N, CA, C and O of each residue as an XYZ file, in Angstrom:
312
protein
N       1.352     -4.501    -11.392
C       1.346     -4.034    -10.023
C       0.071     -4.525     -9.343
O      -1.005     -4.531     -9.940
N       0.211     -4.928     -8.100
C      -0.927     -5.364     -7.290
C      -1.210     -4.316     -6.226
O      -0.298     -3.850     -5.544
N      -2.483     -3.947     -6.086
C      -2.879     -3.020     -5.018
C      -3.017     -3.837     -3.738
O      -3.893     -4.696     -3.641
N      -2.161     -3.574     -2.762
C      -2.234     -4.327     -1.517
C      -2.904     -3.539     -0.406
O      -3.329     -4.116      0.594
N      -3.006     -2.205     -0.573
C      -3.579     -1.393      0.493
C      -4.142     -0.116     -0.098
O      -3.583      0.430     -1.049
N      -5.244      0.364      0.459
C      -5.842      1.643      0.066
C      -6.260      2.355      1.348
O      -7.010      1.810      2.158
N      -5.764      3.584      1.522
C      -6.055      4.298      2.759
C      -5.913      5.803      2.570
O      -5.195      6.265      1.683
N      -6.600      6.557      3.411
C      -6.388      8.001      3.457
C      -5.558      8.369      4.699
O      -5.421      9.545      5.035
N      -5.017      7.366      5.363
C      -4.196      7.553      6.562
C      -2.727      7.705      6.159
O      -2.044      6.717      5.890
N      -2.251      8.953      6.119
C      -0.873      9.201      5.686
C       0.137      8.644      6.683
O       1.259      8.310      6.303
N      -0.241      8.541      7.939
C       0.651      7.976      8.952
C       0.850      6.479      8.695
O       1.960      5.967      8.840
N      -0.200      5.794      8.324
C      -0.104      4.371      7.999
C       0.837      4.158      6.816
O       1.706      3.288      6.863
N       0.667      4.942      5.765
C       1.552      4.836      4.604
C       2.991      5.117      5.007
O       3.908      4.416      4.578
N       3.192      6.142      5.832
C       4.542      6.498      6.282
C       5.177      5.392      7.121
O       6.400      5.252      7.125
N       4.385      4.619      7.815
C       4.908      3.517      8.629
C       5.244      2.302      7.763
O       6.186      1.565      8.056
N       4.481      2.102      6.710
C       4.652      0.918      5.868
C       5.801      1.071      4.867
O       6.506      0.101      4.588
N       5.991      2.251      4.337
C       7.030      2.461      3.322
C       8.414      1.985      3.762
O       9.071      1.275      3.000
N       8.887      2.347      4.964
C      10.222      1.877      5.351
C      10.298      0.364      5.564
O      11.359     -0.231      5.378
N       9.192     -0.259      5.948
C       9.180     -1.717      6.091
C       9.430     -2.388      4.743
O      10.238     -3.310      4.635
N       8.728     -1.914      3.726
C       8.891     -2.484      2.395
C      10.280     -2.189      1.832
O      10.914     -3.056      1.230
N      10.740     -0.962      2.034
C      12.068     -0.578      1.548
C      13.164     -1.424      2.185
O      14.102     -1.841      1.505
N      13.051     -1.674      3.470
C      14.067     -2.455      4.186
C      14.166     -3.876      3.649
O      15.221     -4.502      3.746
N      13.088     -4.385      3.087
C      13.071     -5.744      2.539
C      13.253     -5.749      1.020
O      13.081     -6.779      0.368
N      13.604     -4.579      0.463
C      13.808     -4.443     -0.990
C      12.588     -4.876     -1.793
O      12.709     -5.518     -2.837
N      11.403     -4.512     -1.285
C      10.154     -4.802     -1.978
C       9.786     -3.571     -2.794
O       9.650     -2.470     -2.261
N       9.631     -3.778     -4.087
C       9.306     -2.676     -5.000
C       7.850     -2.259     -4.806
O       6.942     -3.090     -4.816
N       7.648     -0.940     -4.627
C       6.289     -0.429     -4.421
C       6.154      0.969     -4.989
O       7.144      1.628     -5.309
N       4.900      1.413     -5.111
C       4.575      2.755     -5.576
C       3.331      3.200     -4.830
O       2.380      2.430     -4.698
N       3.325      4.436     -4.339
C       2.141      4.991     -3.694
C       1.426      5.860     -4.723
O       1.887      6.951     -5.056
N       0.304      5.368     -5.218
C      -0.482      6.094     -6.208
C      -1.418      7.068     -5.514
O      -1.868      6.823     -4.394
N      -1.701      8.153     -6.174
C      -2.643      9.176     -5.698
C      -2.117      9.941     -4.492
O      -2.902     10.536     -3.752
N      -0.812      9.937     -4.281
C      -0.234     10.608     -3.120
C      -0.396     12.119     -3.183
O      -0.371     12.780     -2.145
N      -0.558     12.671     -4.358
C      -0.618     14.127     -4.496
C      -2.002     14.626     -4.893
O      -2.138     15.755     -5.364
N      -3.011     13.814     -4.713
C      -4.364     14.205     -5.109
C      -4.903     15.368     -4.285
O      -5.719     16.142     -4.784
N      -4.466     15.508     -3.032
C      -4.960     16.618     -2.207
C      -4.537     17.954     -2.800
O      -5.223     18.959     -2.614
N      -3.424     17.973     -3.506
C      -2.966     19.196     -4.149
C      -3.842     19.619     -5.313
O      -3.744     20.753     -5.782
N      -4.689     18.733     -5.780
C      -5.597     19.040     -6.875
C      -6.961     19.490     -6.381
O      -7.876     19.682     -7.182
N      -7.109     19.660     -5.084
C      -8.357     20.148     -4.532
C      -9.244     19.089     -3.929
O     -10.347     19.398     -3.478
N      -8.800     17.853     -3.908
C      -9.581     16.785     -3.292
C      -9.335     16.788     -1.796
O      -8.219     17.036     -1.340
N     -10.380     16.513     -1.036
C     -10.213     16.445      0.412
C      -9.872     15.027      0.829
O     -10.000     14.093      0.038
N      -9.442     14.867      2.055
C      -9.058     13.557      2.581
C     -10.257     12.617      2.500
O     -11.375     12.995      2.850
N     -10.021     11.415      2.047
C     -11.075     10.412      1.975
C     -11.677     10.251      0.597
O     -12.193      9.183      0.269
N     -11.619     11.293     -0.217
C     -12.193     11.191     -1.555
C     -11.243     10.457     -2.487
O     -11.675      9.664     -3.324
N      -9.971     10.714     -2.345
C      -8.969     10.063     -3.189
C      -7.917      9.413     -2.298
O      -6.827      9.959     -2.127
N      -8.236      8.253     -1.730
C      -7.258      7.598     -0.852
C      -6.013      7.163     -1.615
O      -6.059      6.927     -2.822
N      -4.921      7.062     -0.904
C      -3.668      6.591     -1.483
C      -3.747      5.076     -1.659
O      -4.321      4.360     -0.839
N      -3.153      4.619     -2.752
C      -3.125      3.189     -3.048
C      -1.674      2.732     -3.037
O      -0.827      3.306     -3.720
N      -1.401      1.707     -2.266
C      -0.065      1.132     -2.208
C      -0.007     -0.016     -3.204
O      -0.671     -1.039     -3.033
N       0.787      0.164     -4.233
C       0.933     -0.824     -5.285
C       2.292     -1.492     -5.145
O       3.305     -0.826     -4.933
N       2.302     -2.800     -5.262
C       3.521     -3.585     -5.117
C       3.714     -4.389     -6.397
O       2.751     -4.900     -6.969
N       4.951     -4.495     -6.838
C       5.236     -5.294     -8.029
C       4.692     -6.703     -7.796
O       4.824     -7.259     -6.706
N       4.089     -7.260     -8.818
C       3.420     -8.569     -8.676
C       4.356     -9.672     -8.190
O       3.915    -10.607     -7.522
N       5.639     -9.573     -8.519
C       6.596    -10.580     -8.050
C       6.835    -10.495     -6.544
O       7.270    -11.465     -5.924
N       6.550     -9.335     -5.962
C       6.789     -9.105     -4.537
C       5.516     -9.106     -3.696
O       5.581     -8.947     -2.477
N       4.368     -9.282     -4.330
C       3.090     -9.122     -3.638
C       2.917    -10.080     -2.457
O       2.515     -9.653     -1.374
N       3.211    -11.346     -2.648
C       3.039    -12.313     -1.553
C       3.954    -11.987     -0.383
O       3.547    -12.047      0.777
N       5.189    -11.643     -0.703
C       6.155    -11.310      0.345
C       5.739    -10.029      1.076
O       5.882     -9.934      2.295
N       5.228     -9.050      0.333
C       4.771     -7.796      0.945
C       3.586     -8.048      1.872
O       3.541     -7.520      2.983
N       2.636     -8.849      1.422
C       1.467     -9.162      2.254
C       1.879     -9.888      3.531
O       1.367     -9.598      4.613
N       2.796    -10.823      3.399
C       3.278    -11.562      4.573
C       3.983    -10.608      5.551
O       3.742    -10.669      6.757
N       4.843     -9.737      5.036
C       5.560     -8.778      5.865
C       4.594     -7.849      6.595
O       4.730     -7.628      7.798
N       3.633     -7.315      5.875
C       2.685     -6.381      6.484
C       1.773     -7.077      7.497
O       1.402     -6.481      8.508
N       1.418     -8.314      7.235
C       0.614     -9.082      8.188
C       1.409     -9.328      9.468
O       0.894     -9.155     10.572
N       2.673     -9.735      9.308
C       3.531     -9.976     10.473
C       3.786     -8.704     11.269
O       4.004     -8.759     12.479
N       3.761     -7.555     10.593
C       3.985     -6.269     11.261
C       2.709     -5.725     11.914
O       2.733     -4.668     12.544
N       1.600     -6.449     11.760
C       0.353     -6.032     12.408
C      -0.583     -5.226     11.534
O      -1.552     -4.655     12.033
N      -0.314     -5.167     10.230
C      -1.152     -4.392      9.318
C      -2.046     -5.271      8.448
O      -2.576     -4.795      7.444
N      -2.221     -6.516      8.799
C      -3.009     -7.446      8.001
C      -4.441     -7.007      7.783
O      -4.999     -7.236      6.710
N      -5.045     -6.386      8.773
C      -6.432     -5.946      8.650
C      -6.598     -4.809      7.645
O      -7.707     -4.547      7.177
N      -5.516     -4.145      7.319
C      -5.555     -3.019      6.383
C      -5.438     -3.455      4.926
O      -5.695     -2.657      4.024
N      -5.051     -4.715      4.680
C      -4.771     -5.175      3.325
C      -6.041     -5.355      2.503
O      -7.092     -5.730      3.021
N      -5.917     -5.080      1.219
C      -7.006     -5.318      0.272
C      -7.093     -6.816     -0.003
O      -6.101     -7.528      0.156
N      -8.240     -7.297     -0.407
C      -8.341     -8.720     -0.759
C      -7.382     -9.045     -1.892
O      -7.175     -8.241     -2.800
N      -6.811    -10.216     -1.825
C      -5.860    -10.653     -2.842
C      -6.621    -11.037     -4.106
O      -7.645    -11.717     -4.048
N      -6.102    -10.588     -5.254
C      -6.724    -10.934     -6.537
C      -6.355    -12.360     -6.908
O      -5.216    -12.785     -6.716
N      -7.324    -13.098     -7.441
C      -6.995    -14.466     -7.889
C      -6.054    -14.399     -9.084
O      -6.187    -13.520     -9.936
N      -5.113    -15.318     -9.146
C      -4.147    -15.381    -10.256
C      -4.740    -16.180    -11.401
O      -5.423    -17.183    -11.193
N      -4.466    -15.717    -12.614
C      -4.977    -16.413    -13.806
C      -4.083    -17.553    -14.195
O      -4.358    -18.247    -15.174
């Protein structure tokens, strides 16, 4: 899995999830329930993880949708 985005903005995550789903891009939102463990907003941001086979397509989709500035730096491939 590749981390393509990290944010404490639940509205941003809510906007991105349907975009990825509509394109059949496999993803997982990690740390979505950390606030229930007593962490406050900002301490444990949500991480959007995308299957490595879909990472390039997800980044392109999110950039075209105007979320490019929110993306994490791309990891170099071995």
